[in-house]
C-alpha beads as a LAMMPS data file, in Angstrom:
LAMMPS data file: protein, C-alpha beads

240 atoms
239 bonds

1 atom types
1 bond types

-500.0 500.0 xlo xhi
-500.0 500.0 ylo yhi
-500.0 500.0 zlo zhi

Masses

1 110.0

Atoms # bond

1 1 1 53.824 97.096 -246.014
2 1 1 56.626 97.405 -243.515
3 1 1 55.456 99.512 -240.586
4 1 1 57.897 102.000 -238.993
5 1 1 57.403 100.738 -235.472
6 1 1 59.731 101.967 -232.714
7 1 1 61.353 98.537 -232.750
8 1 1 62.041 98.674 -236.504
9 1 1 63.381 102.215 -236.378
10 1 1 65.696 101.222 -233.530
11 1 1 66.851 98.187 -235.533
12 1 1 67.596 100.311 -238.606
13 1 1 69.448 102.918 -236.548
14 1 1 71.570 100.233 -234.891
15 1 1 72.329 98.614 -238.241
16 1 1 73.268 101.966 -239.744
17 1 1 75.704 102.653 -236.930
18 1 1 77.296 99.224 -237.232
19 1 1 77.595 99.550 -241.027
20 1 1 79.023 103.070 -240.966
21 1 1 82.536 101.768 -241.600
22 1 1 81.481 98.756 -243.682
23 1 1 82.297 98.290 -247.351
24 1 1 79.549 98.693 -249.968
25 1 1 79.683 94.939 -250.487
26 1 1 79.046 94.310 -246.785
27 1 1 76.169 96.801 -246.730
28 1 1 74.496 95.218 -249.755
29 1 1 74.976 91.737 -248.307
30 1 1 73.333 92.855 -245.059
31 1 1 70.392 94.374 -246.946
32 1 1 69.900 91.252 -249.070
33 1 1 69.928 89.022 -246.009
34 1 1 67.651 91.282 -243.964
35 1 1 65.014 92.033 -246.625
36 1 1 65.351 89.176 -249.105
37 1 1 62.825 89.336 -251.948
38 1 1 61.365 92.532 -250.475
39 1 1 64.549 94.436 -251.367
40 1 1 64.578 96.505 -254.549
41 1 1 66.745 99.140 -256.206
42 1 1 65.976 102.191 -258.291
43 1 1 68.630 103.317 -260.746
44 1 1 69.056 106.123 -263.263
45 1 1 72.202 104.398 -264.584
46 1 1 74.562 106.968 -263.134
47 1 1 78.127 105.776 -262.466
48 1 1 77.273 105.055 -258.834
49 1 1 74.210 103.051 -259.806
50 1 1 76.176 101.058 -262.361
51 1 1 78.716 100.145 -259.676
52 1 1 75.918 98.941 -257.398
53 1 1 74.450 96.893 -260.251
54 1 1 77.837 95.232 -260.653
55 1 1 77.977 94.511 -256.908
56 1 1 74.421 93.155 -256.934
57 1 1 75.359 90.791 -259.747
58 1 1 78.030 89.382 -257.435
59 1 1 76.085 89.399 -254.158
60 1 1 72.318 89.313 -254.762
61 1 1 71.599 89.039 -258.502
62 1 1 67.947 88.170 -257.887
63 1 1 67.245 91.669 -256.528
64 1 1 64.534 93.487 -258.465
65 1 1 65.915 96.651 -260.082
66 1 1 63.872 99.330 -261.796
67 1 1 64.384 102.586 -263.669
68 1 1 61.972 105.522 -263.622
69 1 1 61.438 105.889 -267.342
70 1 1 60.180 109.467 -267.502
71 1 1 60.036 109.481 -271.285
72 1 1 62.649 112.240 -271.307
73 1 1 65.732 110.083 -270.771
74 1 1 68.726 110.316 -273.086
75 1 1 69.097 107.407 -275.499
76 1 1 72.621 107.027 -274.100
77 1 1 71.055 106.318 -270.698
78 1 1 68.787 103.616 -272.068
79 1 1 71.744 102.103 -273.904
80 1 1 73.429 101.464 -270.542
81 1 1 70.438 99.332 -269.529
82 1 1 71.123 97.017 -272.461
83 1 1 74.837 96.870 -271.676
84 1 1 74.179 96.036 -268.013
85 1 1 71.802 93.235 -269.006
86 1 1 74.295 91.793 -271.462
87 1 1 77.300 91.956 -269.140
88 1 1 75.787 91.238 -265.708
89 1 1 72.513 89.489 -266.510
90 1 1 70.454 92.071 -264.612
91 1 1 67.318 93.095 -266.489
92 1 1 66.320 96.522 -265.192
93 1 1 62.556 97.034 -265.313
94 1 1 61.326 100.286 -266.874
95 1 1 58.586 101.871 -264.761
96 1 1 56.595 104.384 -266.771
97 1 1 54.333 107.279 -265.701
98 1 1 50.575 107.225 -266.182
99 1 1 50.755 109.402 -269.300
100 1 1 53.112 109.297 -272.265
101 1 1 55.163 112.422 -272.946
102 1 1 52.774 113.419 -275.717
103 1 1 49.694 112.957 -273.505
104 1 1 51.341 114.723 -270.586
105 1 1 52.396 117.774 -272.575
106 1 1 48.999 118.028 -274.212
107 1 1 47.357 117.806 -270.800
108 1 1 49.445 120.727 -269.519
109 1 1 49.477 122.857 -272.638
110 1 1 53.121 122.180 -273.391
111 1 1 56.264 120.875 -271.679
112 1 1 55.748 121.264 -267.935
113 1 1 59.494 120.992 -267.334
114 1 1 59.766 124.552 -268.672
115 1 1 57.189 126.097 -266.346
116 1 1 57.029 123.794 -263.319
117 1 1 59.896 121.289 -263.245
118 1 1 59.123 120.278 -259.659
119 1 1 55.627 119.160 -260.642
120 1 1 57.065 117.372 -263.675
121 1 1 59.491 115.450 -261.442
122 1 1 56.692 114.636 -259.028
123 1 1 54.387 113.270 -261.713
124 1 1 56.988 111.406 -263.734
125 1 1 59.317 110.215 -260.944
126 1 1 57.937 110.446 -257.399
127 1 1 54.474 109.062 -258.200
128 1 1 56.023 106.299 -260.290
129 1 1 58.344 105.260 -257.466
130 1 1 55.474 105.325 -254.980
131 1 1 53.634 102.891 -257.225
132 1 1 56.733 100.789 -257.850
133 1 1 57.524 100.582 -254.143
134 1 1 54.281 98.753 -253.393
135 1 1 54.949 95.341 -251.903
136 1 1 58.589 96.066 -251.082
137 1 1 60.172 96.731 -247.703
138 1 1 63.471 98.386 -248.634
139 1 1 65.183 100.108 -251.529
140 1 1 68.800 100.699 -252.408
141 1 1 69.914 104.101 -253.636
142 1 1 73.265 105.131 -255.094
143 1 1 73.675 108.539 -253.466
144 1 1 76.958 109.745 -251.985
145 1 1 77.155 112.149 -249.060
146 1 1 79.640 114.398 -250.847
147 1 1 77.218 115.128 -253.720
148 1 1 74.988 117.752 -252.096
149 1 1 73.957 119.274 -248.726
150 1 1 70.797 117.120 -248.600
151 1 1 72.721 113.963 -249.333
152 1 1 75.439 114.830 -246.811
153 1 1 73.003 113.878 -244.042
154 1 1 72.104 110.475 -245.458
155 1 1 72.473 107.503 -243.143
156 1 1 73.731 104.130 -244.310
157 1 1 70.387 102.625 -243.339
158 1 1 67.292 104.614 -242.456
159 1 1 63.552 104.961 -242.842
160 1 1 62.254 106.764 -245.924
161 1 1 58.974 108.363 -244.818
162 1 1 58.190 109.605 -248.307
163 1 1 58.004 106.103 -249.783
164 1 1 57.322 103.984 -246.706
165 1 1 60.468 101.900 -247.143
166 1 1 63.747 101.272 -245.423
167 1 1 66.443 103.011 -247.453
168 1 1 69.953 101.647 -247.881
169 1 1 72.779 103.860 -249.153
170 1 1 75.781 101.551 -249.720
171 1 1 77.912 104.289 -251.321
172 1 1 77.146 107.055 -248.815
173 1 1 80.754 107.150 -247.614
174 1 1 82.390 106.685 -250.994
175 1 1 83.882 109.329 -253.278
176 1 1 83.628 110.103 -256.966
177 1 1 87.182 108.857 -257.480
178 1 1 86.354 105.548 -255.768
179 1 1 83.350 105.078 -258.062
180 1 1 85.366 105.664 -261.233
181 1 1 88.164 103.441 -260.008
182 1 1 85.621 100.617 -259.615
183 1 1 84.297 101.262 -263.113
184 1 1 87.790 101.154 -264.583
185 1 1 89.008 98.127 -262.635
186 1 1 85.938 95.984 -263.305
187 1 1 85.005 97.161 -266.790
188 1 1 81.590 98.349 -265.622
189 1 1 79.427 99.900 -268.385
190 1 1 78.614 103.581 -267.889
191 1 1 76.834 106.399 -269.688
192 1 1 79.080 107.775 -272.446
193 1 1 77.685 111.262 -271.768
194 1 1 80.052 111.342 -268.781
195 1 1 82.893 111.534 -271.299
196 1 1 81.282 114.651 -272.778
197 1 1 81.151 116.794 -269.638
198 1 1 77.880 115.512 -268.179
199 1 1 78.833 114.782 -264.591
200 1 1 75.241 114.045 -263.558
201 1 1 72.681 112.807 -266.078
202 1 1 68.936 113.131 -265.701
203 1 1 66.222 113.965 -268.220
204 1 1 67.567 115.576 -271.382
205 1 1 65.550 118.842 -271.150
206 1 1 66.882 119.556 -267.664
207 1 1 70.498 118.385 -267.988
208 1 1 73.571 120.065 -269.451
209 1 1 77.305 119.479 -269.426
210 1 1 79.151 121.275 -266.632
211 1 1 81.943 123.801 -267.003
212 1 1 85.369 123.585 -265.397
213 1 1 85.187 124.334 -261.682
214 1 1 81.427 123.795 -261.396
215 1 1 79.829 121.451 -258.887
216 1 1 79.157 117.986 -260.310
217 1 1 75.376 118.540 -260.070
218 1 1 75.463 122.057 -261.554
219 1 1 74.184 120.723 -264.853
220 1 1 70.843 119.620 -263.396
221 1 1 67.981 122.128 -263.711
222 1 1 70.572 124.797 -264.413
223 1 1 69.444 128.340 -263.677
224 1 1 66.293 127.339 -261.791
225 1 1 67.551 127.007 -258.216
226 1 1 66.290 123.415 -258.228
227 1 1 68.905 120.821 -257.256
228 1 1 66.972 117.589 -256.630
229 1 1 64.089 115.777 -258.286
230 1 1 62.682 114.936 -254.848
231 1 1 63.692 111.297 -254.581
232 1 1 66.469 112.027 -252.099
233 1 1 65.446 115.263 -250.396
234 1 1 65.066 115.314 -246.632
235 1 1 61.622 116.910 -246.935
236 1 1 59.191 114.139 -245.990
237 1 1 56.172 115.586 -247.798
238 1 1 55.048 113.313 -250.656
239 1 1 55.283 116.033 -253.302
240 1 1 58.687 117.435 -252.299

Bonds

1 1 1 2
2 1 2 3
3 1 3 4
4 1 4 5
5 1 5 6
6 1 6 7
7 1 7 8
8 1 8 9
9 1 9 10
10 1 10 11
11 1 11 12
12 1 12 13
13 1 13 14
14 1 14 15
15 1 15 16
16 1 16 17
17 1 17 18
18 1 18 19
19 1 19 20
20 1 20 21
21 1 21 22
22 1 22 23
23 1 23 24
24 1 24 25
25 1 25 26
26 1 26 27
27 1 27 28
28 1 28 29
29 1 29 30
30 1 30 31
31 1 31 32
32 1 32 33
33 1 33 34
34 1 34 35
35 1 35 36
36 1 36 37
37 1 37 38
38 1 38 39
39 1 39 40
40 1 40 41
41 1 41 42
42 1 42 43
43 1 43 44
44 1 44 45
45 1 45 46
46 1 46 47
47 1 47 48
48 1 48 49
49 1 49 50
50 1 50 51
51 1 51 52
52 1 52 53
53 1 53 54
54 1 54 55
55 1 55 56
56 1 56 57
57 1 57 58
58 1 58 59
59 1 59 60
60 1 60 61
61 1 61 62
62 1 62 63
63 1 63 64
64 1 64 65
65 1 65 66
66 1 66 67
67 1 67 68
68 1 68 69
69 1 69 70
70 1 70 71
71 1 71 72
72 1 72 73
73 1 73 74
74 1 74 75
75 1 75 76
76 1 76 77
77 1 77 78
78 1 78 79
79 1 79 80
80 1 80 81
81 1 81 82
82 1 82 83
83 1 83 84
84 1 84 85
85 1 85 86
86 1 86 87
87 1 87 88
88 1 88 89
89 1 89 90
90 1 90 91
91 1 91 92
92 1 92 93
93 1 93 94
94 1 94 95
95 1 95 96
96 1 96 97
97 1 97 98
98 1 98 99
99 1 99 100
100 1 100 101
101 1 101 102
102 1 102 103
103 1 103 104
104 1 104 105
105 1 105 106
106 1 106 107
107 1 107 108
108 1 108 109
109 1 109 110
110 1 110 111
111 1 111 112
112 1 112 113
113 1 113 114
114 1 114 115
115 1 115 116
116 1 116 117
117 1 117 118
118 1 118 119
119 1 119 120
120 1 120 121
121 1 121 122
122 1 122 123
123 1 123 124
124 1 124 125
125 1 125 126
126 1 126 127
127 1 127 128
128 1 128 129
129 1 129 130
130 1 130 131
131 1 131 132
132 1 132 133
133 1 133 134
134 1 134 135
135 1 135 136
136 1 136 137
137 1 137 138
138 1 138 139
139 1 139 140
140 1 140 141
141 1 141 142
142 1 142 143
143 1 143 144
144 1 144 145
145 1 145 146
146 1 146 147
147 1 147 148
148 1 148 149
149 1 149 150
150 1 150 151
151 1 151 152
152 1 152 153
153 1 153 154
154 1 154 155
155 1 155 156
156 1 156 157
157 1 157 158
158 1 158 159
159 1 159 160
160 1 160 161
161 1 161 162
162 1 162 163
163 1 163 164
164 1 164 165
165 1 165 166
166 1 166 167
167 1 167 168
168 1 168 169
169 1 169 170
170 1 170 171
171 1 171 172
172 1 172 173
173 1 173 174
174 1 174 175
175 1 175 176
176 1 176 177
177 1 177 178
178 1 178 179
179 1 179 180
180 1 180 181
181 1 181 182
182 1 182 183
183 1 183 184
184 1 184 185
185 1 185 186
186 1 186 187
187 1 187 188
188 1 188 189
189 1 189 190
190 1 190 191
191 1 191 192
192 1 192 193
193 1 193 194
194 1 194 195
195 1 195 196
196 1 196 197
197 1 197 198
198 1 198 199
199 1 199 200
200 1 200 201
201 1 201 202
202 1 202 203
203 1 203 204
204 1 204 205
205 1 205 206
206 1 206 207
207 1 207 208
208 1 208 209
209 1 209 210
210 1 210 211
211 1 211 212
212 1 212 213
213 1 213 214
214 1 214 215
215 1 215 216
216 1 216 217
217 1 217 218
218 1 218 219
219 1 219 220
220 1 220 221
221 1 221 222
222 1 222 223
223 1 223 224
224 1 224 225
225 1 225 226
226 1 226 227
227 1 227 228
228 1 228 229
229 1 229 230
230 1 230 231
231 1 231 232
232 1 232 233
233 1 233 234
234 1 234 235
235 1 235 236
236 1 236 237
237 1 237 238
238 1 238 239
239 1 239 240
């Protein structure tokens, strides 16, 4: 494990400041050089993640990439995995929870996403990432600061207390329009649900298309007050 010593935290803070005006390519190149084989990436195959996968194929194609396969993903999401592998040669590993969907729902007397979506996210995402993070020193995420209040405070490089990893956010300063311009210009595969009004795609039971004028993450856990699965919240508690 990488220990968050004062020296490491100072190094990450200095790097983040220096990379604040860097391009995503420069940020990824720095991360690949600094962490080498201990660098990994988690992706849900959102448009931002697909752009990073394209950049990784150009800069550090050996980087291990994984997806948190909750068992509730849209088939359209899993289809992107195949397209990315075919076009860029990156084989995204599917990390699965301890229990299958059938076992999990039987264990809880039905779909837990209906009664306690936060616990469902914790069991089928957070715990899986904690297990998948073992042996790594840093992970790349595809969040943008303009997506939500929590994400607005994200640094380019920082320490993720929840997972015990350095966290790199190459697209923190980028916009939605920049992401889609990259997809268009480079022919990057993306989830076709985005063409059907799904601006943010998660698990199918907790995702809907958004209406005109709604926030781009309004379709996630709609009507519950929940806005994040916990992977990118600022709350450091392990079950946030």
